[in-house]
N, C-alpha and C positions, 0 to 999 in steps of 0.2 A: 355565618352567624352575625347578626346585627348588634352593634354596640350603641347603647344609649349613653352619650357623653355626660349628661347630667347625673345619671346613676353612678357612672364610673368615678366622677370627681367628688361625689358625696356632698356634704354640707360645707366644704371649704369655700366655694365661691360665695355662698350666702354669708358665711362667717367673715370673709374678707370685706364684703359690702358693709356689714354691721360694724366691723372694726374701723373702717374708713369713716363711717358716719360718727362713731363715737370719738374718733380723733378730732373731727371738726368741732364737735360739741365741747370737748375738753379745751381745744385751742380758743374757742369763744370765751370760755370761762377764764382762761389765763389772760386773755386780752382785756377782760373787764374786771380785773382784780381790784382796781381802784375806782370803779364806777359806782357812785352812790345808788343804793336800792337795787343793784343787779343781783338776781337770784341765780345761784349756780345750778346747772342742770347736768344730767347724766343719762345714759341709756342703761336700762336693766338688760344687760347682754344675754343672760341666760333665758330670761322670759322672751326676749325678741327672737333669739335663735330657736327656741322651742316653738314659738308661734310660726316662724318661717318654715320649720321642719314638718309642721302638721300638714296633712294632705289638703290640697286645694289652695294653699296660700303661697305667695311668692313676694319677694321684694321687687318693687318697680322703681322706675326713674322718678325723680322729683320733677314736677311740672309747674310752670308758671302761667301757662295759657291753655285753653281747651284744645288748641291745635297741636300741642306737643305730643310726641310719641309717648305712649303709656299713660295718657291722661285719665284713664278709667279708674286709677287708684292713687290719687295724689296724696292721700292720707298715709300711705305706706312709707313716705319719705322720712318720717320721723318716728321710727319704731320705739315704743316703750320709753319715750322721752319723759323724764320725771324731774321734779325739783329735788335737789340734794338737801338733806337735813343738815344744817350747820352745826359744827361742834362748838364754835364760839362766834356768833354773828357780830359784825362790826356795828358801831354806834350809828353809822350812816345807812344801815339796812343792807349792806353788801354781805352776801353769804359765801363768797369765794375764799377758800383757804389756799393760798398760793402753793404751799408745800404739798398739800393733799392733791391738788390738781397736777402738779409736776410728777408726783409719784404715780398717779393714775395714768398720766400720759405716757410715762416710761413703761409701765406695765402693759398698756395697750400696744405700744410700739413693739415690745418683745412678742406679744401674741400675734401681731400683724406679720412680723418676720417669720415666725414659726408657721403660720398659715401659708405664707408664700413659699416656704421651703417644702411643705407637704404638697402643695399644688404643683410646684416645679418638678418634684420627684415623680408624681403621678403622670404628668405630661411627658417627662423623659422616658418613663416606662412605656407609655403609649407609643412614642416615636420609635423606641427600640422594637416594639412589637410590629410596627408598620414597616420599618426599613430593614429589620433583621440584623442590625448591627449596633 
């Protein structure tokens, strides 16, 4: 009986890619908390995961040149990236709320760790099935 590894692992690898991308976006926001006119951005995780889960779609590598691997869909590198609506924008035009960004970063970190735990468990089960111990 053949095993399709993508089917076995489910959406977790895709979720891990999205959580990694979101962590980078949130880190950019935190790094620019004092930059005038910087607009906070975030990923709509649910929409991006739903789009990635739909048939025929996949997340691909970000590319910088046409010779890069996976260059056929460079637009998939920034899934559902949107500007965040500020609760109280600063007078200098900056929309980053440091505390909100830290809370979102911490939440994303917990989700990332949970996804890693699930993936690790599935891979461990697969290794047990292969080796028998």
